[in-house]
VEXDREN-639237 format. One record per atom (N, C-alpha, C): residue in three letters; x, y, z; atom name; residue number from 1. Coordinates in steps of 0.1 Angstrom, whole numbers, plus 5000, padded with zeros to 4 digits. Example, Ala and Ser with C-alpha at 12.3 -4.5 7.8 and 13.67 -1.06 7.14 Angstrom:
<rs>
+-------+------+------+------+-------+------+
: torza :    u :    v :    w : torlo : pake :
+-------+------+------+------+-------+------+
:   Ala : 5132 : 4943 : 5078 :     N :    1 :
:   Ala : 5123 : 4955 : 5078 :    CA :    1 :
:   Ala : 5132 : 4967 : 5078 :     C :    1 :
:   Ser : 5128 : 4978 : 5071 :     N :    2 :
:   Ser : 5137 : 4989 : 5071 :    CA :    2 :
:   Ser : 5129 : 5000 : 5079 :     C :    2 :
+-------+------+------+------+-------+------+
</rs>
This chain:
<rs>
+-------+------+------+------+-------+------+
: torza :    u :    v :    w : torlo : pake :
+-------+------+------+------+-------+------+
:   Met : 5881 : 6329 : 3995 :     N :    1 :
:   Met : 5888 : 6340 : 3990 :    CA :    1 :
:   Met : 5899 : 6343 : 3999 :     C :    1 :
:   Arg : 5911 : 6346 : 3994 :     N :    2 :
:   Arg : 5922 : 6350 : 4003 :    CA :    2 :
:   Arg : 5929 : 6363 : 3998 :     C :    2 :
:   Phe : 5934 : 6371 : 4006 :     N :    3 :
:   Phe : 5941 : 6383 : 4002 :    CA :    3 :
:   Phe : 5951 : 6386 : 4013 :     C :    3 :
:   Leu : 5961 : 6394 : 4009 :     N :    4 :
:   Leu : 5972 : 6398 : 4018 :    CA :    4 :
:   Leu : 5968 : 6412 : 4024 :     C :    4 :
:   Trp : 5969 : 6414 : 4036 :     N :    5 :
:   Trp : 5966 : 6427 : 4043 :    CA :    5 :
:   Trp : 5978 : 6430 : 4052 :     C :    5 :
:   Gly : 5986 : 6439 : 4048 :     N :    6 :
:   Gly : 5997 : 6443 : 4057 :    CA :    6 :
:   Gly : 6006 : 6431 : 4060 :     C :    6 :
:   Gly : 6008 : 6422 : 4049 :     N :    7 :
:   Gly : 6017 : 6411 : 4051 :    CA :    7 :
:   Gly : 6010 : 6399 : 4058 :     C :    7 :
:   Val : 5997 : 6400 : 4062 :     N :    8 :
:   Val : 5990 : 6389 : 4069 :    CA :    8 :
:   Val : 5981 : 6383 : 4059 :     C :    8 :
:   Leu : 5981 : 6370 : 4058 :     N :    9 :
:   Leu : 5971 : 6363 : 4049 :    CA :    9 :
:   Leu : 5958 : 6362 : 4056 :     C :    9 :
:   Ile : 5948 : 6367 : 4050 :     N :   10 :
:   Ile : 5934 : 6367 : 4055 :    CA :   10 :
:   Ile : 5926 : 6358 : 4047 :     C :   10 :
:   Ala : 5919 : 6348 : 4052 :     N :   11 :
:   Ala : 5910 : 6339 : 4045 :    CA :   11 :
:   Ala : 5896 : 6344 : 4047 :     C :   11 :
:   Ile : 5889 : 6347 : 4036 :     N :   12 :
:   Ile : 5875 : 6351 : 4037 :    CA :   12 :
:   Ile : 5867 : 6340 : 4031 :     C :   12 :
:   Leu : 5858 : 6335 : 4039 :     N :   13 :
:   Leu : 5851 : 6323 : 4036 :    CA :   13 :
:   Leu : 5838 : 6325 : 4028 :     C :   13 :
:   Thr : 5833 : 6338 : 4028 :     N :   14 :
:   Thr : 5821 : 6341 : 4021 :    CA :   14 :
:   Thr : 5824 : 6347 : 4007 :     C :   14 :
:   Ile : 5814 : 6347 : 3999 :     N :   15 :
:   Ile : 5816 : 6352 : 3986 :    CA :   15 :
:   Ile : 5817 : 6368 : 3986 :     C :   15 :
:   Gly : 5810 : 6374 : 3995 :     N :   16 :
:   Gly : 5811 : 6389 : 3996 :    CA :   16 :
:   Gly : 5806 : 6394 : 4009 :     C :   16 :
:   Cys : 5804 : 6406 : 4009 :     N :   17 :
:   Cys : 5799 : 6413 : 4021 :    CA :   17 :
:   Cys : 5784 : 6417 : 4018 :     C :   17 :
:   Val : 5777 : 6420 : 4029 :     N :   18 :
:   Val : 5763 : 6424 : 4028 :    CA :   18 :
:   Val : 5762 : 6438 : 4034 :     C :   18 :
:   Val : 5755 : 6447 : 4026 :     N :   19 :
:   Val : 5753 : 6460 : 4031 :    CA :   19 :
:   Val : 5741 : 6461 : 4039 :     C :   19 :
:   Trp : 5742 : 6467 : 4051 :     N :   20 :
:   Trp : 5730 : 6469 : 4060 :    CA :   20 :
:   Trp : 5728 : 6484 : 4061 :     C :   20 :
:   Pro : 5716 : 6490 : 4062 :     N :   21 :
:   Pro : 5704 : 6483 : 4065 :    CA :   21 :
:   Pro : 5695 : 6479 : 4053 :     C :   21 :
:   Glu : 5701 : 6479 : 4041 :     N :   22 :
:   Glu : 5693 : 6476 : 4030 :    CA :   22 :
:   Glu : 5689 : 6461 : 4030 :     C :   22 :
:   Gly : 5695 : 6453 : 4037 :     N :   23 :
:   Gly : 5691 : 6439 : 4038 :    CA :   23 :
:   Gly : 5702 : 6430 : 4043 :     C :   23 :
:   Thr : 5698 : 6419 : 4049 :     N :   24 :
:   Thr : 5708 : 6409 : 4053 :    CA :   24 :
:   Thr : 5702 : 6396 : 4050 :     C :   24 :
:   Gly : 5710 : 6386 : 4050 :     N :   25 :
:   Gly : 5705 : 6372 : 4048 :    CA :   25 :
:   Gly : 5705 : 6369 : 4033 :     C :   25 :
:   Pro : 5698 : 6358 : 4029 :     N :   26 :
:   Pro : 5698 : 6353 : 4016 :    CA :   26 :
:   Pro : 5693 : 6363 : 4005 :     C :   26 :
:   Ser : 5684 : 6372 : 4009 :     N :   27 :
:   Ser : 5678 : 6381 : 3999 :    CA :   27 :
:   Ser : 5687 : 6394 : 3997 :     C :   27 :
:   Ala : 5697 : 6396 : 4005 :     N :   28 :
:   Ala : 5705 : 6408 : 4004 :    CA :   28 :
:   Ala : 5714 : 6408 : 3992 :     C :   28 :
:   Ser : 5717 : 6420 : 3987 :     N :   29 :
:   Ser : 5726 : 6421 : 3976 :    CA :   29 :
:   Ser : 5741 : 6420 : 3982 :     C :   29 :
:   Pro : 5749 : 6411 : 3976 :     N :   30 :
:   Pro : 5763 : 6410 : 3981 :    CA :   30 :
:   Pro : 5771 : 6422 : 3976 :     C :   30 :
:   Met : 5781 : 6425 : 3983 :     N :   31 :
:   Met : 5791 : 6436 : 3979 :    CA :   31 :
:   Met : 5804 : 6429 : 3979 :     C :   31 :
:   Pro : 5811 : 6430 : 3968 :     N :   32 :
:   Pro : 5824 : 6424 : 3967 :    CA :   32 :
:   Pro : 5834 : 6429 : 3977 :     C :   32 :
:   Leu : 5842 : 6421 : 3982 :     N :   33 :
:   Leu : 5852 : 6425 : 3993 :    CA :   33 :
:   Leu : 5860 : 6436 : 3989 :     C :   33 :
:   Asp : 5865 : 6437 : 3977 :     N :   34 :
:   Asp : 5874 : 6448 : 3973 :    CA :   34 :
:   Asp : 5866 : 6461 : 3973 :     C :   34 :
:   Glu : 5853 : 6461 : 3970 :     N :   35 :
:   Glu : 5845 : 6473 : 3971 :    CA :   35 :
:   Glu : 5843 : 6477 : 3986 :     C :   35 :
:   Ala : 5841 : 6468 : 3994 :     N :   36 :
:   Ala : 5839 : 6471 : 4008 :    CA :   36 :
:   Ala : 5852 : 6477 : 4014 :     C :   36 :
:   Leu : 5863 : 6471 : 4011 :     N :   37 :
:   Leu : 5876 : 6476 : 4016 :    CA :   37 :
:   Leu : 5879 : 6490 : 4011 :     C :   37 :
:   Ala : 5875 : 6492 : 3998 :     N :   38 :
:   Ala : 5878 : 6506 : 3992 :    CA :   38 :
:   Ala : 5869 : 6516 : 3999 :     C :   38 :
:   Arg : 5856 : 6513 : 4001 :     N :   39 :
:   Arg : 5848 : 6522 : 4008 :    CA :   39 :
:   Arg : 5853 : 6525 : 4022 :     C :   39 :
:   Arg : 5857 : 6515 : 4029 :     N :   40 :
:   Arg : 5863 : 6517 : 4042 :    CA :   40 :
:   Arg : 5875 : 6526 : 4042 :     C :   40 :
:   Asp : 5884 : 6523 : 4032 :     N :   41 :
:   Asp : 5896 : 6531 : 4031 :    CA :   41 :
:   Asp : 5894 : 6545 : 4027 :     C :   41 :
:   Arg : 5883 : 6548 : 4020 :     N :   42 :
:   Arg : 5879 : 6562 : 4017 :    CA :   42 :
:   Arg : 5872 : 6569 : 4029 :     C :   42 :
:   Gly : 5869 : 6562 : 4039 :     N :   43 :
:   Gly : 5862 : 6567 : 4051 :    CA :   43 :
:   Gly : 5847 : 6568 : 4049 :     C :   43 :
:   Glu : 5842 : 6561 : 4039 :     N :   44 :
:   Glu : 5828 : 6561 : 4037 :    CA :   44 :
:   Glu : 5820 : 6550 : 4045 :     C :   44 :
:   Ala : 5827 : 6540 : 4049 :     N :   45 :
:   Ala : 5821 : 6528 : 4055 :    CA :   45 :
:   Ala : 5829 : 6523 : 4067 :     C :   45 :
:   Val : 5822 : 6515 : 4075 :     N :   46 :
:   Val : 5828 : 6508 : 4086 :    CA :   46 :
:   Val : 5824 : 6493 : 4084 :     C :   46 :
:   Ile : 5834 : 6485 : 4086 :     N :   47 :
:   Ile : 5831 : 6470 : 4084 :    CA :   47 :
:   Ile : 5828 : 6464 : 4098 :     C :   47 :
:   Ile : 5817 : 6457 : 4099 :     N :   48 :
:   Ile : 5812 : 6451 : 4111 :    CA :   48 :
:   Ile : 5812 : 6436 : 4109 :     C :   48 :
:   Asp : 5820 : 6430 : 4118 :     N :   49 :
:   Asp : 5821 : 6415 : 4118 :    CA :   49 :
:   Asp : 5809 : 6410 : 4127 :     C :   49 :
:   Val : 5800 : 6402 : 4121 :     N :   50 :
:   Val : 5788 : 6398 : 4129 :    CA :   50 :
:   Val : 5790 : 6384 : 4134 :     C :   50 :
:   Arg : 5802 : 6378 : 4134 :     N :   51 :
:   Arg : 5804 : 6365 : 4139 :    CA :   51 :
:   Arg : 5806 : 6366 : 4155 :     C :   51 :
:   Ser : 5807 : 6355 : 4161 :     N :   52 :
:   Ser : 5808 : 6355 : 4176 :    CA :   52 :
:   Ser : 5821 : 6362 : 4180 :     C :   52 :
:   Ala : 5822 : 6368 : 4192 :     N :   53 :
:   Ala : 5833 : 6374 : 4197 :    CA :   53 :
:   Ala : 5845 : 6365 : 4197 :     C :   53 :
:   Arg : 5843 : 6352 : 4200 :     N :   54 :
:   Arg : 5854 : 6343 : 4200 :    CA :   54 :
:   Arg : 5860 : 6341 : 4186 :     C :   54 :
:   Thr : 5851 : 6340 : 4176 :     N :   55 :
:   Thr : 5855 : 6338 : 4162 :    CA :   55 :
:   Thr : 5863 : 6350 : 4157 :     C :   55 :
:   Phe : 5857 : 6362 : 4161 :     N :   56 :
:   Phe : 5864 : 6375 : 4157 :    CA :   56 :
:   Phe : 5878 : 6375 : 4163 :     C :   56 :
:   Ala : 5880 : 6371 : 4175 :     N :   57 :
:   Ala : 5893 : 6371 : 4182 :    CA :   57 :
:   Ala : 5903 : 6362 : 4175 :     C :   57 :
:   Glu : 5898 : 6352 : 4168 :     N :   58 :
:   Glu : 5906 : 6342 : 4161 :    CA :   58 :
:   Glu : 5912 : 6348 : 4148 :     C :   58 :
:   Gly : 5905 : 6359 : 4143 :     N :   59 :
:   Gly : 5910 : 6365 : 4131 :    CA :   59 :
:   Gly : 5899 : 6373 : 4124 :     C :   59 :
:   His : 5902 : 6385 : 4119 :     N :   60 :
:   His : 5892 : 6393 : 4113 :    CA :   60 :
:   His : 5899 : 6403 : 4104 :     C :   60 :
:   Ile : 5890 : 6410 : 4096 :     N :   61 :
:   Ile : 5896 : 6421 : 4087 :    CA :   61 :
:   Ile : 5901 : 6432 : 4096 :     C :   61 :
:   Pro : 5913 : 6436 : 4094 :     N :   62 :
:   Pro : 5918 : 6447 : 4102 :    CA :   62 :
:   Pro : 5909 : 6459 : 4102 :     C :   62 :
:   Gly : 5907 : 6465 : 4114 :     N :   63 :
:   Gly : 5898 : 6477 : 4115 :    CA :   63 :
:   Gly : 5884 : 6473 : 4116 :     C :   63 :
:   Ala : 5880 : 6461 : 4115 :     N :   64 :
:   Ala : 5866 : 6457 : 4116 :    CA :   64 :
:   Ala : 5861 : 6458 : 4131 :     C :   64 :
:   Ile : 5849 : 6461 : 4133 :     N :   65 :
:   Ile : 5843 : 6462 : 4146 :    CA :   65 :
:   Ile : 5835 : 6449 : 4148 :     C :   65 :
:   Ser : 5836 : 6444 : 4160 :     N :   66 :
:   Ser : 5829 : 6431 : 4164 :    CA :   66 :
:   Ser : 5816 : 6435 : 4170 :     C :   66 :
:   Ile : 5805 : 6431 : 4163 :     N :   67 :
:   Ile : 5792 : 6432 : 4169 :    CA :   67 :
:   Ile : 5785 : 6419 : 4164 :     C :   67 :
:   Pro : 5784 : 6409 : 4173 :     N :   68 :
:   Pro : 5777 : 6396 : 4169 :    CA :   68 :
:   Pro : 5763 : 6399 : 4164 :     C :   68 :
:   Ala : 5759 : 6391 : 4154 :     N :   69 :
:   Ala : 5746 : 6392 : 4147 :    CA :   69 :
:   Ala : 5735 : 6394 : 4157 :     C :   69 :
:   Asn : 5735 : 6386 : 4168 :     N :   70 :
:   Asn : 5724 : 6387 : 4177 :    CA :   70 :
:   Asn : 5723 : 6400 : 4185 :     C :   70 :
:   Lys : 5734 : 6408 : 4184 :     N :   71 :
:   Lys : 5735 : 6420 : 4192 :    CA :   71 :
:   Lys : 5731 : 6432 : 4183 :     C :   71 :
:   Ile : 5730 : 6430 : 4170 :     N :   72 :
:   Ile : 5728 : 6441 : 4160 :    CA :   72 :
:   Ile : 5715 : 6449 : 4164 :     C :   72 :
:   Pro : 5704 : 6442 : 4166 :     N :   73 :
:   Pro : 5692 : 6450 : 4169 :    CA :   73 :
:   Pro : 5693 : 6460 : 4180 :     C :   73 :
:   Ala : 5700 : 6455 : 4191 :     N :   74 :
:   Ala : 5702 : 6464 : 4203 :    CA :   74 :
:   Ala : 5712 : 6475 : 4201 :     C :   74 :
:   Arg : 5720 : 6474 : 4190 :     N :   75 :
:   Arg : 5730 : 6484 : 4188 :    CA :   75 :
:   Arg : 5728 : 6492 : 4175 :     C :   75 :
:   Val : 5716 : 6492 : 4170 :     N :   76 :
:   Val : 5713 : 6500 : 4158 :    CA :   76 :
:   Val : 5716 : 6515 : 4160 :     C :   76 :
:   Ala : 5712 : 6521 : 4170 :     N :   77 :
:   Ala : 5715 : 6535 : 4172 :    CA :   77 :
:   Ala : 5730 : 6538 : 4173 :     C :   77 :
:   Glu : 5738 : 6529 : 4179 :     N :   78 :
:   Glu : 5752 : 6531 : 4179 :    CA :   78 :
:   Glu : 5758 : 6530 : 4165 :     C :   78 :
:   Ile : 5753 : 6520 : 4158 :     N :   79 :
:   Ile : 5758 : 6518 : 4144 :    CA :   79 :
:   Ile : 5755 : 6530 : 4135 :     C :   79 :
:   Arg : 5743 : 6535 : 4136 :     N :   80 :
:   Arg : 5739 : 6547 : 4128 :    CA :   80 :
:   Arg : 5747 : 6559 : 4133 :     C :   80 :
:   Gly : 5750 : 6559 : 4145 :     N :   81 :
:   Gly : 5758 : 6571 : 4151 :    CA :   81 :
:   Gly : 5772 : 6571 : 4146 :     C :   81 :
:   Leu : 5777 : 6561 : 4140 :     N :   82 :
:   Leu : 5790 : 6561 : 4134 :    CA :   82 :
:   Leu : 5791 : 6570 : 4122 :     C :   82 :
:   Gly : 5780 : 6573 : 4116 :     N :   83 :
:   Gly : 5779 : 6582 : 4104 :    CA :   83 :
:   Gly : 5785 : 6576 : 4092 :     C :   83 :
:   Lys : 5787 : 6563 : 4091 :     N :   84 :
:   Lys : 5792 : 6557 : 4079 :    CA :   84 :
:   Lys : 5784 : 6546 : 4075 :     C :   84 :
:   Leu : 5785 : 6542 : 4062 :     N :   85 :
:   Leu : 5778 : 6530 : 4057 :    CA :   85 :
:   Leu : 5783 : 6518 : 4064 :     C :   85 :
:   Pro : 5774 : 6511 : 4072 :     N :   86 :
:   Pro : 5778 : 6499 : 4078 :    CA :   86 :
:   Pro : 5778 : 6487 : 4068 :     C :   86 :
:   Ile : 5789 : 6480 : 4068 :     N :   87 :
:   Ile : 5790 : 6468 : 4059 :    CA :   87 :
:   Ile : 5792 : 6456 : 4069 :     C :   87 :
:   Leu : 5782 : 6447 : 4068 :     N :   88 :
:   Leu : 5783 : 6436 : 4077 :    CA :   88 :
:   Leu : 5789 : 6424 : 4070 :     C :   88 :
:   Tyr : 5798 : 6417 : 4077 :     N :   89 :
:   Tyr : 5803 : 6405 : 4071 :    CA :   89 :
:   Tyr : 5804 : 6394 : 4081 :     C :   89 :
:   Cys : 5803 : 6381 : 4076 :     N :   90 :
:   Cys : 5803 : 6370 : 4085 :    CA :   90 :
:   Cys : 5814 : 6360 : 4082 :     C :   90 :
:   Gly : 5824 : 6364 : 4076 :     N :   91 :
:   Gly : 5835 : 6354 : 4074 :    CA :   91 :
:   Gly : 5845 : 6359 : 4065 :     C :   91 :
+-------+------+------+------+-------+------+
</rs>
């Protein structure tokens, strides 16, 4: 999937985003990218990129926070402290 964001072409390699803490992985319910971005734009959600820091640096959704998947358990309190629905994405 591709979309333009502020004149920059972004390629999204996954079908959708996954909402956490309701579930992650194959059993999670996907969230369409346009819904994730709309929730972020309304101030309801924060988008968290769970790829490696190196991959994040190569390109990511503007405004996304980088927290690699293996660091999520250690940062749960921080994520909850944001006070917004965390939407995790991996591509």
